[in-house]
Every structure is written in C-alpha cells, then in structure tokens.
C-alpha positions in Angstrom: 39.4 24.0 -41.9 40.8 25.6 -38.7 39.7 23.8 -35.5 39.9 27.0 -33.5 37.4 28.6 -35.9 35.1 25.7 -35.4 35.5 25.9 -31.6 34.5 29.6 -31.7 31.4 28.9 -33.8 30.2 26.1 -31.5 30.8 28.3 -28.5 28.7 31.1 -30.0 25.8 28.7 -30.8 25.9 27.2 -27.3 26.2 30.5 -25.4 24.0 32.5 -27.7 26.3 35.4 -28.0 29.8 36.6 -29.0 30.2 37.8 -25.4 29.5 34.4 -24.0 31.8 32.6 -26.4 34.5 35.1 -25.6 34.3 34.3 -21.9 34.2 30.6 -22.5 37.2 30.6 -24.8 39.1 33.4 -23.0 39.4 35.3 -26.3 38.5 38.9 -27.2 35.1 39.5 -28.8 36.7 40.7 -32.1 38.8 37.5 -32.0 35.7 35.3 -31.7 33.9 37.3 -34.5 36.9 36.9 -36.8 37.1 33.1 -36.2 33.4 32.7 -37.0 33.8 34.8 -40.2 36.7 32.7 -41.2 34.6 29.5 -40.9 31.8 31.1 -42.9 34.2 32.1 -45.6 35.6 28.5 -45.8 32.1 27.1 -46.0 30.8 29.9 -48.3 27.6 30.3 -46.4 26.3 32.4 -43.4 26.2 30.3 -40.3 24.6 32.8 -37.8 21.4 34.8 -38.0 22.9 38.1 -36.8 19.4 39.7 -36.4 18.3 37.4 -33.7 18.9 38.0 -30.0 20.3 35.7 -28.7 22.3 34.7 -31.8 20.9 31.6 -33.5 22.4 29.5 -36.3 20.9 29.6 -39.8 19.7 26.3 -41.3 23.2 25.7 -42.6 24.6 26.8 -39.3 22.5 24.2 -37.4 24.0 21.5 -39.7 27.5 22.9 -39.2 27.0 22.9 -35.5 26.0 19.3 -35.3 28.9 18.2 -37.4 31.3 20.5 -35.6 30.2 19.3 -32.2 30.9 15.7 -33.2 34.3 16.7 -34.6 35.3 18.5 -31.4 34.1 15.6 -29.2 36.1 13.2 -31.4 39.2 15.3 -30.8 38.6 15.1 -27.0 38.1 11.4 -27.3 41.4 11.1 -29.2 43.3 13.1 -26.5 41.8 10.8 -23.8 42.5 7.7 -25.8 46.3 8.4 -26.1 46.7 9.8 -22.6 48.8 7.7 -20.2 46.8 4.6 -18.9 43.7 6.0 -20.7 43.2 8.7 -18.0 40.0 10.6 -18.5 40.6 14.3 -18.0 39.1 17.6 -19.0 35.7 19.0 -18.0 32.5 17.0 -17.1 29.6 19.4 -17.0 26.9 17.9 -14.9 23.4 19.2 -14.2 21.3 18.1 -11.2 17.8 19.1 -10.3 17.5 20.3 -6.7 15.4 17.4 -5.6 18.2 15.0 -6.4 21.1 17.2 -5.3 21.8 15.8 -1.9 21.6 12.2 -3.1 23.7 12.9 -6.2 26.3 15.1 -4.5 27.1 12.7 -1.7 28.2 9.1 -2.5 27.7 9.2 -6.3 30.0 12.3 -6.5 32.6 10.6 -4.3 32.5 7.5 -6.6 33.0 9.7 -9.6 35.9 11.6 -8.1 37.6 8.4 -6.9 37.3 6.8 -10.3 38.3 9.8 -12.4 40.5 12.1 -10.2 41.8 14.0 -13.3 38.3 15.0 -14.3 37.2 18.6 -13.6 33.5 18.6 -12.5 31.3 21.6 -13.2 28.0 21.1 -11.5 24.8 23.1 -12.2 21.6 23.0 -10.2 18.3 23.9 -11.9 14.8 22.7 -12.5 14.4 19.6 -14.7 13.1 21.2 -17.9 15.7 23.9 -17.9 18.4 21.2 -17.5 16.9 19.2 -20.4 17.1 22.3 -22.6 20.7 22.9 -21.7 21.8 19.4 -22.4 19.9 19.5 -25.7 22.0 22.6 -26.6 25.2 20.9 -25.4 25.7 23.4 -22.7 25.9 20.5 -20.2 27.2 17.0 -20.8 24.7 15.0 -18.7 21.8 15.8 -16.4 20.0 14.0 -13.5 16.3 15.1 -13.7 12.8 14.1 -12.7 10.0 14.0 -15.3 6.3 13.3 -14.8 5.8 9.5 -14.9 4.8 8.6 -18.5 6.6 11.6 -20.0 9.5 10.4 -22.1 12.8 12.4 -22.5 13.4 14.0 -25.9 14.4 11.4 -28.5 17.6 13.2 -29.3 18.9 12.3 -25.8 20.2 9.0 -24.4 18.1 8.3 -21.3 18.9 5.9 -18.4 15.8 5.3 -16.4 16.6 5.5 -12.7 13.1 4.5 -11.5 10.0 6.0 -10.0 10.1 8.3 -6.9 6.9 8.7 -4.9 6.0 11.7 -2.6 3.5 12.4 0.1 0.9 15.2 0.1 1.0 17.2 3.3 -1.1 20.0 4.7 -1.7 21.9 8.0 -4.5 20.3 10.0 -6.2 23.7 10.1 -6.6 23.7 6.3 -9.4 21.2 6.7 -8.6 18.7 4.0 -11.1 15.7 4.2 -9.8 12.4 5.5 -9.6 10.5 3.2 -9.7 12.9 0.3 -10.8 12.5 -3.3 -9.1 14.3 -6.2 -12.0 16.7 -6.5 -11.6 17.6 -2.8 -7.9 18.5 -3.4 -9.0 20.7 -6.3 -10.7 23.1 -3.8 -7.4 24.0 -2.1 -4.3 26.0 -3.2 -0.9 24.4 -3.5 2.5 25.4 -2.3 5.0 24.3 -5.0 8.2 25.0 -6.8 8.2 27.2 -9.9 7.2 25.9 -13.3 9.6 23.3 -14.5 9.4 21.2 -11.4 8.7 17.5 -12.2 6.2 17.0 -9.3 4.3 20.2 -10.2 4.0 19.0 -13.8 2.8 15.6 -12.7 0.1 17.0 -10.4 -1.0 19.6 -13.0 -1.3 16.9 -15.7 -3.4 14.7 -13.4 -5.8 17.5 -12.5 -6.1 18.6 -16.2 -6.9 15.0 -17.2 -9.7 14.9 -14.7 -10.9 18.4 -15.9 -10.4 19.8 -12.4 -9.0 23.2 -11.5 -5.4 23.4 -10.2 -4.4 26.5 -8.3 -0.9 27.2 -7.1 -1.4 29.6 -4.1 2.3 30.1 -3.4 5.2 29.5 -5.7 8.4 29.4 -3.7 12.0 28.2 -4.1 13.6 26.4 -1.2 12.3 23.3 0.5 12.3 24.7 4.1 10.4 27.8 3.0 7.7 25.7 1.2 7.3 23.4 4.2 6.9 26.4 6.5 4.2 27.9 4.3 2.4 24.5 4.2 2.6 24.4 8.0 1.1 27.9 8.3 -1.9 26.8 6.2 -1.1 28.4 2.9 -1.8 25.2 0.9 -1.1 21.6 0.1 2.6 20.6 -0.4 4.6 17.6 -1.5 7.5 15.9 0.4 9.3 12.6 0.3 8.6 10.1 3.2 12.2 10.3 4.4 12.2 14.1 4.2 9.1 14.4 6.3 10.6 12.4 9.2 13.6 14.7 9.3 11.8 18.0 8.7 11.5 20.6 11.5 7.9 21.1 10.4 6.8 17.4 10.7 4.7 18.0 13.8 2.9 21.0 12.2 1.6 19.1 9.2 -0.3 15.9 8.5 -0.2 13.5 5.5 -3.2 13.9 3.2 -4.6 10.5 2.4 -6.0 10.4 -1.2 -6.2 6.7 -2.3 -6.9 7.6 -5.9 -3.9 10.0 -6.3 -0.3 8.9 -5.6 2.0 11.6 -7.0 5.2 10.2 -8.5 7.9 11.1 -11.0 10.5 9.1 -12.9 14.2 9.9 -12.5 16.5 10.0 -15.5 20.1 10.5 -16.4 20.2 12.1 -19.8 23.0 13.0 -22.2 23.5 13.6 -25.9 25.1 11.0 -28.0 27.9 10.2 -28.5 29.2 10.1 -24.9 32.7 9.6 -26.1 35.4 10.1 -23.4 32.7 10.7 -20.9 31.0 7.3 -21.4 32.7 5.7 -18.4 32.2 8.7 -16.0 28.5 8.9 -17.0 28.1 5.2 -16.3 29.8 5.4 -12.9 27.7 8.4 -11.8 24.5 6.8 -13.1 25.1 3.5 -11.3 26.0 5.2 -8.0 23.0 7.6 -8.3 20.6 4.7 -9.0 21.9 2.9 -5.9 21.5 6.1 -3.8 17.9 6.6 -4.9 17.0 3.3 -3.4 17.4 4.8 0.1 15.5 7.6 1.8 15.4 10.8 -0.2 16.2 14.2 1.2 13.9 17.1 1.4 13.1 18.6 -2.0 14.8 21.9 -2.6 
C-alpha cells in the first residue's frame, strides 16, 4: 500500500473535497483523485461517497480513515523518535476559542515555543463547538475550549480539565434590572451575546430552559468591545469576566447585575484525539502553562 495514496485519502476526508486536499498536499486535483482511486483499487472497495457535498467517506471509508490516520501519525512519531536529540518538529495545529486567546497566546505560547523551537504552530480561533468538531475530524491537533459546566467533552477525545471560569452579568443602569434580581426577572430582558457555539451562551440558555423560562438574545455580535458598547447603550444584559470589567472602557457605563441564584460559569478544557504521539509533550507543556495562566485575571471575552 502506498503511503502517498493514504495521505491523499485522509486529506480528502478531513477537508471534505478534492480541492481542499489538493491545496493541503500541494498536488493537482487529478493527482489527488488518482491517488484515492489507487487506494480504493488496493482495498477493493469504494471509500468515498461521491454523491455527497462535501465528500464523505463510505462505511468502509470511515474505517479506512481511522486506520490510515493512525498509520500516518505513527510515521510522524517514527520521524520524531529518530531525529537528533529527539527534536519534535513538524506542524502543531492548535485551536483556541476567543475567550481564551489572550491568556493562551501570551505566556503559554512562549513556553511552547521555547520548549519546541522546531515545531511550526498553526493557530485557529473559533467558537468552542466548532473547534470540537474540527478536532473530532482531525483538522486540528488540540483545542482549548469552554463548555457549559456539567457538559462533558465527546468520549472520542482526551480531555484535560482546566477548571471553572466564572463571569459577571452586566447591564446599563437605564435598563432597570432589579437589585437584587431573580432568574425570572432576568428572563424579561434581552441579552447581548456571542453567536451560537459560545460556551457562556450555552450555559445561560440551558439554565433558563431548565427553569422553563424564556431566553431572548436581543443582539448577537462578535467582538468583545462591540458587545460591551451595546450593553452600555441599554440593548440588553451581557457577560464579562471580573478582570475584564475593571479594564474595560465601558466599566463606568454599566453595573453588575446581582442575581444570587444564578452564577454563570463554564469549564475550560484542552482536548485532543488519541493517540497524541509526537505531540504528547507539546500538548502537555501548553496545557500546564494555560492552566497556570487561567488562575490569574482573565481578559475581555472576544
């Protein structure tokens, strides 16, 4: 079996198209197609459902993908194991949700680069659930995400629990939120939040649904500063970390909403697919540095 044929098939599955695999492997599209066909001939079975858009593996293709991915990872591990002084090189594709980006991309990134200077980092920022999907499909090697507290990561992933992160509810004084407020009081107001896929939004929605209360997102906006400005102008209730509020330009235009029976929080995770192989040590270094960084004040969510 030709390793290059296997690489082409895995790339098609992970990118969902011949075009995507062609760009990843720096091959022509006919070259990728030919390699996948070679593998199908060797295995005597169709591996791709060519009627689906994006391309998806058949039942046999899914099994071939899982085996093929492990084979390719083992080859990467072999290269790393025989390299001089056990140097870890190649790519490390890391996904980080925006809320964690400032913490993750400061000291943890410095620690990672210092420990593994030959490693090429490819960093992606997106919402938690999108990153989870991407690591499940092996498009990313590891992700730092926030999930609603009590929601477990997918069982297919190795998860390192980095602890709970709490947030404050904030609103413009002119919005008239009661002091203190009950959960049913909050249900009467709109919210200013990130788009669907945000861990905090999911946590709040689950809590309201459990209490059989309405939950209305008045404004869905990307960008922490934009959301805080909307909150300050009275468009709804927002969420912010304690450290972020003290450093925000909008801190004097909003007030903390006191709701003793409702303390929004999420749990932070570092997730990756097994086996970690050559990336086991880089993942561990990044995980430990991020866990330490999260003990300090968190930056404004973005």
